[in-house]
py3Dmol code that shows the C-alpha trace and the ligand (Angstrom):
import py3Dmol

protein = """\
ATOM      1  CA  MET A   1     100.593  94.096  89.978  1.00  0.00           C
ATOM      2  CA  ARG A   2      98.673  96.537  92.146  1.00  0.00           C
ATOM      3  CA  ILE A   3     100.537  98.764  94.558  1.00  0.00           C
ATOM      4  CA  ALA A   4      98.821 100.885  97.146  1.00  0.00           C
ATOM      5  CA  SER A   5      99.179 103.028 100.204  1.00  0.00           C
ATOM      6  CA  TRP A   6      96.965 102.701 103.257  1.00  0.00           C
ATOM      7  CA  SER A   7      96.624 103.828 106.812  1.00  0.00           C
ATOM      8  CA  TRP A   8      96.401 101.338 109.627  1.00  0.00           C
ATOM      9  CA  GLY A   9      97.368 101.560 113.244  1.00  0.00           C
ATOM     10  CA  GLY A  10      97.706 105.317 113.010  1.00  0.00           C
ATOM     11  CA  ARG A  11     100.284 105.476 110.239  1.00  0.00           C
ATOM     12  CA  LEU A  12     100.722 105.056 106.512  1.00  0.00           C
ATOM     13  CA  HIS A  13     101.961 101.861 104.872  1.00  0.00           C
ATOM     14  CA  ALA A  14     102.836 100.957 101.291  1.00  0.00           C
ATOM     15  CA  GLY A  15     102.696  97.603  99.602  1.00  0.00           C
ATOM     16  CA  THR A  16     100.962  95.348  97.144  1.00  0.00           C
ATOM     17  CA  ILE A  17      97.316  94.379  96.770  1.00  0.00           C
ATOM     18  CA  SER A  18      96.330  90.890  95.683  1.00  0.00           C
ATOM     19  CA  ARG A  19      94.843  90.366  92.249  1.00  0.00           C
ATOM     20  CA  ASP A  20      91.355  89.951  93.700  1.00  0.00           C
ATOM     21  CA  GLY A  21      91.727  93.272  95.528  1.00  0.00           C
ATOM     22  CA  ARG A  22      91.153  91.693  98.936  1.00  0.00           C
ATOM     23  CA  GLU A  23      94.552  91.334 100.602  1.00  0.00           C
ATOM     24  CA  ALA A  24      97.251  93.927 101.300  1.00  0.00           C
ATOM     25  CA  THR A  25     100.896  92.997 101.842  1.00  0.00           C
ATOM     26  CA  PRO A  26     103.010  95.730 103.477  1.00  0.00           C
ATOM     27  CA  LEU A  27     106.516  96.224 102.092  1.00  0.00           C
ATOM     28  CA  ALA A  28     109.580  97.726 103.763  1.00  0.00           C
ATOM     29  CA  VAL A  29     109.827 101.404 102.769  1.00  0.00           C
ATOM     30  CA  THR A  30     111.739 104.030 104.707  1.00  0.00           C
ATOM     31  CA  ASP A  31     109.221 106.860 104.263  1.00  0.00           C
ATOM     32  CA  ALA A  32     105.635 105.675 103.939  1.00  0.00           C
ATOM     33  CA  SER A  33     104.400 109.274 104.003  1.00  0.00           C
ATOM     34  CA  ARG A  34     105.347 109.291 100.311  1.00  0.00           C
ATOM     35  CA  GLY A  35     103.071 106.316  99.657  1.00  0.00           C
ATOM     36  CA  VAL A  36     104.384 103.963  97.003  1.00  0.00           C
ATOM     37  CA  LEU A  37     107.038 106.363  95.668  1.00  0.00           C
ATOM     38  CA  GLU A  38     109.997 104.303  96.885  1.00  0.00           C
ATOM     39  CA  ILE A  39     108.538 101.171  95.329  1.00  0.00           C
ATOM     40  CA  ILE A  40     108.217 102.965  91.971  1.00  0.00           C
ATOM     41  CA  GLN A  41     111.769 104.309  92.261  1.00  0.00           C
ATOM     42  CA  ARG A  42     113.190 100.861  93.030  1.00  0.00           C
ATOM     43  CA  LEU A  43     111.380  99.174  90.190  1.00  0.00           C
ATOM     44  CA  ALA A  44     112.356 102.004  87.832  1.00  0.00           C
ATOM     45  CA  ARG A  45     116.007 101.320  88.712  1.00  0.00           C
ATOM     46  CA  GLY A  46     115.517  97.672  87.849  1.00  0.00           C
ATOM     47  CA  GLU A  47     115.605  96.541  91.453  1.00  0.00           C
ATOM     48  CA  GLY A  48     112.985  94.212  92.850  1.00  0.00           C
ATOM     49  CA  LEU A  49     110.196  94.926  95.287  1.00  0.00           C
ATOM     50  CA  PRO A  50     111.248  95.752  98.840  1.00  0.00           C
ATOM     51  CA  PRO A  51     110.930  92.838 101.274  1.00  0.00           C
ATOM     52  CA  GLU A  52     107.656  92.195 103.030  1.00  0.00           C
ATOM     53  CA  ALA A  53     107.282  94.064 106.291  1.00  0.00           C
ATOM     54  CA  GLY A  54     104.528  92.771 108.521  1.00  0.00           C
ATOM     55  CA  VAL A  55     101.428  90.674 108.340  1.00  0.00           C
ATOM     56  CA  ARG A  56      99.095  90.607 105.383  1.00  0.00           C
ATOM     57  CA  MET A  57      95.803  92.334 106.025  1.00  0.00           C
ATOM     58  CA  PRO A  58      92.328  92.202 104.523  1.00  0.00           C
ATOM     59  CA  VAL A  59      91.824  95.379 102.459  1.00  0.00           C
ATOM     60  CA  GLN A  60      88.422  95.763 104.115  1.00  0.00           C
ATOM     61  CA  ALA A  61      90.166  96.367 107.447  1.00  0.00           C
ATOM     62  CA  LEU A  62      92.318  99.217 106.078  1.00  0.00           C
ATOM     63  CA  ARG A  63      91.697 102.747 104.932  1.00  0.00           C
ATOM     64  CA  LEU A  64      93.197 103.100 101.483  1.00  0.00           C
ATOM     65  CA  ALA A  65      95.117 106.327 100.917  1.00  0.00           C
ATOM     66  CA  ALA A  66      96.128 107.866  97.612  1.00  0.00           C
ATOM     67  CA  PRO A  67      98.978 105.730  96.228  1.00  0.00           C
ATOM     68  CA  LEU A  68     101.022 108.947  95.925  1.00  0.00           C
ATOM     69  CA  PRO A  69      99.536 111.031  98.757  1.00  0.00           C
ATOM     70  CA  ARG A  70     101.961 113.912  98.307  1.00  0.00           C
ATOM     71  CA  PRO A  71     103.497 113.993  94.816  1.00  0.00           C
ATOM     72  CA  ALA A  72     106.942 115.566  94.617  1.00  0.00           C
ATOM     73  CA  ARG A  73     105.588 118.346  92.406  1.00  0.00           C
ATOM     74  CA  ASN A  74     102.496 119.487  90.593  1.00  0.00           C
ATOM     75  CA  LEU A  75     100.526 116.953  88.600  1.00  0.00           C
ATOM     76  CA  PHE A  76     100.573 117.374  84.838  1.00  0.00           C
ATOM     77  CA  CYS A  77      96.998 117.521  83.529  1.00  0.00           C
ATOM     78  CA  ILE A  78      95.692 117.437  79.984  1.00  0.00           C
ATOM     79  CA  GLY A  79      92.706 119.585  79.021  1.00  0.00           C
ATOM     80  CA  ARG A  80      90.067 118.794  76.397  1.00  0.00           C
ATOM     81  CA  ASN A  81      91.500 115.447  75.338  1.00  0.00           C
ATOM     82  CA  TYR A  82      88.410 113.415  74.416  1.00  0.00           C
ATOM     83  CA  ARG A  83      86.659 114.167  71.137  1.00  0.00           C
ATOM     84  CA  GLU A  84      83.162 114.007  72.632  1.00  0.00           C
ATOM     85  CA  HIS A  85      84.236 116.259  75.504  1.00  0.00           C
ATOM     86  CA  ALA A  86      85.751 118.740  73.048  1.00  0.00           C
ATOM     87  CA  ALA A  87      82.392 118.896  71.272  1.00  0.00           C
ATOM     88  CA  GLU A  88      80.669 119.431  74.615  1.00  0.00           C
ATOM     89  CA  LEU A  89      83.031 122.277  75.569  1.00  0.00           C
ATOM     90  CA  ALA A  90      82.275 124.023  72.295  1.00  0.00           C
ATOM     91  CA  THR A  91      78.827 124.732  73.780  1.00  0.00           C
ATOM     92  CA  THR A  92      80.215 126.325  76.967  1.00  0.00           C
ATOM     93  CA  VAL A  93      82.070 129.463  78.055  1.00  0.00           C
ATOM     94  CA  PHE A  94      85.284 127.712  76.970  1.00  0.00           C
ATOM     95  CA  ARG A  95      84.370 128.061  73.294  1.00  0.00           C
ATOM     96  CA  GLU A  96      85.833 131.566  73.396  1.00  0.00           C
ATOM     97  CA  THR A  97      89.294 130.527  74.517  1.00  0.00           C
ATOM     98  CA  LEU A  98      89.983 126.987  73.349  1.00  0.00           C
ATOM     99  CA  PRO A  99      91.925 126.384  70.138  1.00  0.00           C
ATOM    100  CA  GLU A 100      89.922 125.195  67.154  1.00  0.00           C
ATOM    101  CA  GLN A 101      92.622 122.858  65.944  1.00  0.00           C
ATOM    102  CA  ASP A 102      94.324 120.056  67.801  1.00  0.00           C
ATOM    103  CA  ALA A 103      97.938 120.914  67.041  1.00  0.00           C
ATOM    104  CA  TRP A 104      99.203 120.500  70.609  1.00  0.00           C
ATOM    105  CA  PRO A 105      97.681 119.194  73.836  1.00  0.00           C
ATOM    106  CA  ILE A 106      96.463 121.676  76.454  1.00  0.00           C
ATOM    107  CA  VAL A 107      98.583 121.164  79.586  1.00  0.00           C
ATOM    108  CA  PHE A 108      97.963 122.623  83.031  1.00  0.00           C
ATOM    109  CA  THR A 109      98.824 121.512  86.552  1.00  0.00           C
ATOM    110  CA  LYS A 110      97.291 120.824  89.935  1.00  0.00           C
ATOM    111  CA  PHE A 111      99.167 121.422  93.188  1.00  0.00           C
ATOM    112  CA  PRO A 112     100.418 118.336  95.093  1.00  0.00           C
ATOM    113  CA  GLU A 113      98.238 119.373  98.045  1.00  0.00           C
ATOM    114  CA  THR A 114      95.117 118.628  96.017  1.00  0.00           C
ATOM    115  CA  VAL A 115      95.626 114.883  96.430  1.00  0.00           C
ATOM    116  CA  VAL A 116      93.366 112.963  98.813  1.00  0.00           C
ATOM    117  CA  GLY A 117      92.485 109.295  99.154  1.00  0.00           C
ATOM    118  CA  PRO A 118      89.971 107.251  97.169  1.00  0.00           C
ATOM    119  CA  HIS A 119      87.265 107.549  99.845  1.00  0.00           C
ATOM    120  CA  ASP A 120      88.172 110.878 101.444  1.00  0.00           C
ATOM    121  CA  THR A 121      85.852 113.876 101.557  1.00  0.00           C
ATOM    122  CA  VAL A 122      86.394 116.645  99.013  1.00  0.00           C
ATOM    123  CA  ARG A 123      86.039 119.987 100.749  1.00  0.00           C
ATOM    124  CA  LEU A 124      83.691 122.408  99.037  1.00  0.00           C
ATOM    125  CA  PRO A 125      84.934 125.999  99.105  1.00  0.00           C
ATOM    126  CA  HIS A 126      82.951 128.779 100.722  1.00  0.00           C
ATOM    127  CA  PRO A 127      80.317 130.012  98.233  1.00  0.00           C
ATOM    128  CA  SER A 128      82.054 133.389  98.112  1.00  0.00           C
ATOM    129  CA  VAL A 129      85.053 131.580  96.591  1.00  0.00           C
ATOM    130  CA  SER A 130      83.250 129.323  94.096  1.00  0.00           C
ATOM    131  CA  THR A 131      79.731 128.070  93.397  1.00  0.00           C
ATOM    132  CA  GLN A 132      80.566 126.004  90.305  1.00  0.00           C
ATOM    133  CA  ILE A 133      82.190 122.778  91.485  1.00  0.00           C
ATOM    134  CA  ASP A 134      82.503 120.134  88.797  1.00  0.00           C
ATOM    135  CA  TYR A 135      83.936 116.624  88.398  1.00  0.00           C
ATOM    136  CA  GLU A 136      86.210 115.091  85.752  1.00  0.00           C
ATOM    137  CA  SER A 137      86.704 111.302  85.681  1.00  0.00           C
ATOM    138  CA  GLU A 138      90.232 110.569  84.489  1.00  0.00           C
ATOM    139  CA  LEU A 139      92.843 107.939  83.842  1.00  0.00           C
ATOM    140  CA  ALA A 140      96.171 109.058  85.305  1.00  0.00           C
ATOM    141  CA  VAL A 141      99.528 107.858  83.999  1.00  0.00           C
ATOM    142  CA  VAL A 142     102.263 107.275  86.598  1.00  0.00           C
ATOM    143  CA  ILE A 143     105.813 107.694  85.329  1.00  0.00           C
ATOM    144  CA  GLY A 144     108.389 105.025  86.220  1.00  0.00           C
ATOM    145  CA  ARG A 145     111.790 105.509  84.646  1.00  0.00           C
ATOM    146  CA  GLY A 146     112.477 109.218  84.238  1.00  0.00           C
ATOM    147  CA  GLY A 147     113.816 111.059  81.251  1.00  0.00           C
ATOM    148  CA  ARG A 148     113.794 114.194  79.151  1.00  0.00           C
ATOM    149  CA  ASP A 149     112.837 114.584  75.500  1.00  0.00           C
ATOM    150  CA  ILE A 150     111.261 111.134  75.519  1.00  0.00           C
ATOM    151  CA  GLN A 151     110.319 110.044  72.022  1.00  0.00           C
ATOM    152  CA  ARG A 152     106.772 108.926  71.452  1.00  0.00           C
ATOM    153  CA  SER A 153     108.042 105.553  70.206  1.00  0.00           C
ATOM    154  CA  ARG A 154     109.812 104.902  73.540  1.00  0.00           C
ATOM    155  CA  ALA A 155     107.267 106.564  75.799  1.00  0.00           C
ATOM    156  CA  MET A 156     105.700 103.375  77.103  1.00  0.00           C
ATOM    157  CA  ASP A 157     109.098 102.316  78.505  1.00  0.00           C
ATOM    158  CA  HIS A 158     108.642 105.198  80.956  1.00  0.00           C
ATOM    159  CA  VAL A 159     105.056 104.443  82.019  1.00  0.00           C
ATOM    160  CA  PHE A 160     105.007 102.635  85.349  1.00  0.00           C
ATOM    161  CA  GLY A 161     101.260 102.226  85.575  1.00  0.00           C
ATOM    162  CA  TYR A 162      97.863 103.808  85.907  1.00  0.00           C
ATOM    163  CA  THR A 163      95.519 105.048  88.578  1.00  0.00           C
ATOM    164  CA  VAL A 164      92.157 106.804  88.827  1.00  0.00           C
ATOM    165  CA  VAL A 165      91.709 110.496  89.617  1.00  0.00           C
ATOM    166  CA  ASN A 166      88.884 112.990  89.780  1.00  0.00           C
ATOM    167  CA  ASP A 167      90.166 116.310  88.373  1.00  0.00           C
ATOM    168  CA  VAL A 168      87.765 118.365  90.492  1.00  0.00           C
ATOM    169  CA  SER A 169      87.350 121.871  89.095  1.00  0.00           C
ATOM    170  CA  ALA A 170      85.942 125.201  90.265  1.00  0.00           C
ATOM    171  CA  ARG A 171      84.693 126.406  86.870  1.00  0.00           C
ATOM    172  CA  ASP A 172      84.071 130.042  87.777  1.00  0.00           C
ATOM    173  CA  VAL A 173      87.610 130.356  89.145  1.00  0.00           C
ATOM    174  CA  GLN A 174      89.087 128.296  86.298  1.00  0.00           C
ATOM    175  CA  VAL A 175      87.802 130.651  83.605  1.00  0.00           C
ATOM    176  CA  ARG A 176      88.474 133.853  85.536  1.00  0.00           C
ATOM    177  CA  HIS A 177      92.264 133.817  85.508  1.00  0.00           C
ATOM    178  CA  GLN A 178      93.285 132.718  81.982  1.00  0.00           C
ATOM    179  CA  GLN A 179      95.532 130.087  83.567  1.00  0.00           C
ATOM    180  CA  TRP A 180      93.532 127.181  84.997  1.00  0.00           C
ATOM    181  CA  VAL A 181      95.785 126.341  87.949  1.00  0.00           C
ATOM    182  CA  LEU A 182      93.839 128.161  90.700  1.00  0.00           C
ATOM    183  CA  GLY A 183      90.459 126.695  89.821  1.00  0.00           C
ATOM    184  CA  LYS A 184      91.987 123.224  89.604  1.00  0.00           C
ATOM    185  CA  SER A 185      94.085 123.337  92.773  1.00  0.00           C
ATOM    186  CA  PHE A 186      91.792 123.839  95.754  1.00  0.00           C
ATOM    187  CA  ASP A 187      92.821 121.651  98.684  1.00  0.00           C
ATOM    188  CA  THR A 188      91.397 118.100  98.314  1.00  0.00           C
ATOM    189  CA  PHE A 189      90.537 118.627  94.610  1.00  0.00           C
ATOM    190  CA  CYS A 190      92.351 115.510  93.373  1.00  0.00           C
ATOM    191  CA  PRO A 191      90.977 112.281  94.837  1.00  0.00           C
ATOM    192  CA  MET A 192      93.248 109.427  93.710  1.00  0.00           C
ATOM    193  CA  GLY A 193      93.317 105.641  93.938  1.00  0.00           C
ATOM    194  CA  PRO A 194      92.354 103.038  94.838  1.00  0.00           C
ATOM    195  CA  TRP A 195      95.836 101.821  93.785  1.00  0.00           C
ATOM    196  CA  ILE A 196      98.247 101.845  90.852  1.00  0.00           C
ATOM    197  CA  VAL A 197      97.939  99.022  88.325  1.00  0.00           C
ATOM    198  CA  THR A 198     101.245  98.405  86.568  1.00  0.00           C
ATOM    199  CA  ALA A 199     101.363  99.003  82.830  1.00  0.00           C
ATOM    200  CA  ASP A 200     101.935  95.324  82.012  1.00  0.00           C
ATOM    201  CA  GLU A 201      98.447  94.552  83.335  1.00  0.00           C
ATOM    202  CA  LEU A 202      96.333  97.191  81.612  1.00  0.00           C
ATOM    203  CA  ASP A 203      96.061  98.134  77.963  1.00  0.00           C
ATOM    204  CA  ALA A 204      95.032 101.745  78.531  1.00  0.00           C
ATOM    205  CA  ARG A 205      94.349 102.412  74.856  1.00  0.00           C
ATOM    206  CA  GLY A 206      90.758 101.251  74.968  1.00  0.00           C
ATOM    207  CA  THR A 207      89.600 101.109  78.534  1.00  0.00           C
ATOM    208  CA  ARG A 208      86.307 102.422  79.834  1.00  0.00           C
ATOM    209  CA  VAL A 209      86.119 105.502  82.075  1.00  0.00           C
ATOM    210  CA  ARG A 210      82.858 106.153  83.905  1.00  0.00           C
ATOM    211  CA  GLY A 211      81.612 108.657  86.453  1.00  0.00           C
ATOM    212  CA  TRP A 212      78.451 108.710  88.565  1.00  0.00           C
ATOM    213  CA  VAL A 213      76.873 111.392  90.709  1.00  0.00           C
ATOM    214  CA  THR A 214      74.782 110.335  93.662  1.00  0.00           C
ATOM    215  CA  PRO A 215      72.979 113.505  94.728  1.00  0.00           C
ATOM    216  CA  LYS A 216      72.378 113.870  98.452  1.00  0.00           C
ATOM    217  CA  GLY A 217      69.468 111.583  99.283  1.00  0.00           C
ATOM    218  CA  GLY A 218      69.188 110.411  95.671  1.00  0.00           C
ATOM    219  CA  VAL A 219      70.248 107.493  93.508  1.00  0.00           C
ATOM    220  CA  ALA A 220      73.395 107.139  91.416  1.00  0.00           C
ATOM    221  CA  GLU A 221      73.214 108.734  87.982  1.00  0.00           C
ATOM    222  CA  LEU A 222      75.751 107.829  85.272  1.00  0.00           C
ATOM    223  CA  ARG A 223      77.167 111.094  83.926  1.00  0.00           C
ATOM    224  CA  GLN A 224      80.336 110.067  82.088  1.00  0.00           C
ATOM    225  CA  ASP A 225      80.908 106.920  80.036  1.00  0.00           C
ATOM    226  CA  GLY A 226      83.836 107.145  77.654  1.00  0.00           C
ATOM    227  CA  ARG A 227      86.671 105.077  76.318  1.00  0.00           C
ATOM    228  CA  THR A 228      90.292 106.090  76.218  1.00  0.00           C
ATOM    229  CA  ALA A 229      90.269 105.267  72.495  1.00  0.00           C
ATOM    230  CA  ASP A 230      88.403 108.592  72.122  1.00  0.00           C
ATOM    231  CA  MET A 231      91.500 110.534  73.260  1.00  0.00           C
ATOM    232  CA  ILE A 232      92.665 113.193  70.821  1.00  0.00           C
ATOM    233  CA  PHE A 233      96.292 112.821  72.007  1.00  0.00           C
ATOM    234  CA  ASP A 234      97.242 109.297  73.079  1.00  0.00           C
ATOM    235  CA  ILE A 235      99.369 108.412  76.095  1.00  0.00           C
ATOM    236  CA  PRO A 236     102.724 108.157  74.236  1.00  0.00           C
ATOM    237  CA  THR A 237     102.103 111.601  72.746  1.00  0.00           C
ATOM    238  CA  LEU A 238     101.311 113.026  76.186  1.00  0.00           C
ATOM    239  CA  VAL A 239     104.529 111.594  77.675  1.00  0.00           C
ATOM    240  CA  GLU A 240     106.495 112.982  74.745  1.00  0.00           C
ATOM    241  CA  THR A 241     104.843 116.382  75.133  1.00  0.00           C
ATOM    242  CA  CYS A 242     105.302 116.695  78.907  1.00  0.00           C
ATOM    243  CA  SER A 243     108.983 115.658  78.682  1.00  0.00           C
ATOM    244  CA  ARG A 244     109.966 118.196  76.025  1.00  0.00           C
ATOM    245  CA  GLY A 245     112.775 120.094  77.755  1.00  0.00           C
ATOM    246  CA  ILE A 246     111.534 118.896  81.148  1.00  0.00           C
ATOM    247  CA  THR A 247     112.996 115.897  82.972  1.00  0.00           C
ATOM    248  CA  LEU A 248     110.251 113.568  84.129  1.00  0.00           C
ATOM    249  CA  VAL A 249     111.016 111.670  87.333  1.00  0.00           C
ATOM    250  CA  PRO A 250     109.618 108.480  88.875  1.00  0.00           C
ATOM    251  CA  GLY A 251     106.250 109.197  90.455  1.00  0.00           C
ATOM    252  CA  ASP A 252     105.301 112.024  88.131  1.00  0.00           C
ATOM    253  CA  ILE A 253     101.608 111.935  87.284  1.00  0.00           C
ATOM    254  CA  ILE A 254      99.884 112.869  84.031  1.00  0.00           C
ATOM    255  CA  ALA A 255      96.080 113.106  84.246  1.00  0.00           C
ATOM    256  CA  THR A 256      94.981 112.382  80.696  1.00  0.00           C
ATOM    257  CA  GLY A 257      91.733 114.336  80.388  1.00  0.00           C
ATOM    258  CA  THR A 258      88.068 113.551  80.872  1.00  0.00           C
ATOM    259  CA  PRO A 259      85.285 112.105  78.680  1.00  0.00           C
ATOM    260  CA  SER A 260      82.112 114.056  77.950  1.00  0.00           C
ATOM    261  CA  GLY A 261      79.387 114.473  80.525  1.00  0.00           C
ATOM    262  CA  VAL A 262      80.887 117.038  82.885  1.00  0.00           C
ATOM    263  CA  GLY A 263      78.443 119.157  84.885  1.00  0.00           C
ATOM    264  CA  MET A 264      79.226 122.337  82.970  1.00  0.00           C
ATOM    265  CA  GLY A 265      78.113 120.677  79.728  1.00  0.00           C
ATOM    266  CA  PHE A 266      74.474 120.468  80.849  1.00  0.00           C
ATOM    267  CA  LYS A 267      71.943 123.193  80.113  1.00  0.00           C
ATOM    268  CA  PRO A 268      71.638 124.462  82.780  1.00  0.00           C
ATOM    269  CA  PRO A 269      74.892 123.246  84.331  1.00  0.00           C
ATOM    270  CA  LYS A 270      74.751 120.681  87.134  1.00  0.00           C
ATOM    271  CA  TRP A 271      77.204 121.612  89.885  1.00  0.00           C
ATOM    272  CA  LEU A 272      78.164 119.470  92.855  1.00  0.00           C
ATOM    273  CA  GLY A 273      76.785 120.415  96.255  1.00  0.00           C
ATOM    274  CA  PRO A 274      77.129 119.366  99.894  1.00  0.00           C
ATOM    275  CA  GLY A 275      76.347 115.693 100.466  1.00  0.00           C
ATOM    276  CA  ASP A 276      76.770 114.713  96.813  1.00  0.00           C
ATOM    277  CA  VAL A 277      78.996 111.718  96.094  1.00  0.00           C
ATOM    278  CA  PHE A 278      81.014 111.257  92.926  1.00  0.00           C
ATOM    279  CA  ARG A 279      82.337 107.858  91.836  1.00  0.00           C
ATOM    280  CA  VAL A 280      84.947 107.332  89.109  1.00  0.00           C
ATOM    281  CA  GLU A 281      85.495 103.806  87.833  1.00  0.00           C
ATOM    282  CA  ILE A 282      88.014 102.662  85.233  1.00  0.00           C
ATOM    283  CA  ASP A 283      87.859  99.121  83.904  1.00  0.00           C
ATOM    284  CA  GLY A 284      91.014  97.213  84.798  1.00  0.00           C
ATOM    285  CA  ILE A 285      91.878  99.490  87.717  1.00  0.00           C
ATOM    286  CA  GLY A 286      88.975 100.056  90.099  1.00  0.00           C
ATOM    287  CA  ALA A 287      86.917 102.859  91.581  1.00  0.00           C
ATOM    288  CA  ILE A 288      87.212 105.895  93.809  1.00  0.00           C
ATOM    289  CA  GLU A 289      84.177 107.398  95.517  1.00  0.00           C
ATOM    290  CA  ASN A 290      84.240 110.753  97.268  1.00  0.00           C
ATOM    291  CA  ARG A 291      81.682 112.763  99.159  1.00  0.00           C
ATOM    292  CA  PHE A 292      81.646 116.539  98.677  1.00  0.00           C
ATOM    293  CA  ASP A 293      80.949 118.697 101.701  1.00  0.00           C
ATOM    294  CA  TYR A 294      81.814 121.874 103.557  1.00  0.00           C
ATOM    295  CA  ALA A 295      84.583 121.426 106.118  1.00  0.00           C
TER     296      ALA A 295
END
"""
ligand_1 = """\
1
MG
Mg 90.751 117.282 83.578
"""
view = py3Dmol.view(width=600, height=400)
view.addModel(protein, "pdb")
view.setStyle({"model": 0}, {"cartoon": {"style": "trace"}})
view.addModel(ligand_1, "xyz")
view.setStyle({"model": 1}, {"stick": {}})
view.zoomTo()
view.show()
């Protein structure tokens, strides 16, 4: 099942998307400003979908929003979690600070206010704030049933589904402060969508994650092409790690890291600029495509 949030008629709606991706069915939720959160909460409690609420619409006629447009708290994010990307980072400024051994995942967060829709514009900061804007194509895990100290062996019972994010990063700011949160949390720096695919419909252990840059006035260039099988820490391990001493709740999001091919890995680096478009596509889910520009 695919669940999504969209704007139509001047307000947000939440509901399901048909298997072919063409038709949206609105469902009765009390607070659509939270996107599909209520639907996740209901299903996590073992209740069914809310009743239908209104006419079905062609997806083409809607503007898809992020399925969770304002998460209840920061997003959990995993750093350096693909082997090829780890090798790439070893050639960058991060070689000084990253651990040499993979004992534990690197975990940081992004503010809820970073989230924007799958086709929204990402706002470039003023050049005095950052000149090193980079992309990270990522599979994001959406938590269903909550819990604390979740064992790896039971972790998948807590995974509601998956969506696509771009973990947009201001590299100069990211490396400046030891902690990554500032350089990862600029407003609009987490495009998300186009919907959530429930975990029963996607085996996320071996799916393909790709990212393309279309430079302003240019043609699309494939920059990232990885498979989740290259993850250093798999999804059950990430759920176990993020729930150690911390209660996960329905709608929590874990961005699982990015494959190789980020802009900072090139010599010289290739940063995003005004008018550039970045597309992230994950097999079995879909694609998000966002233009980068000054406000
Ligand atoms: Mg990332």
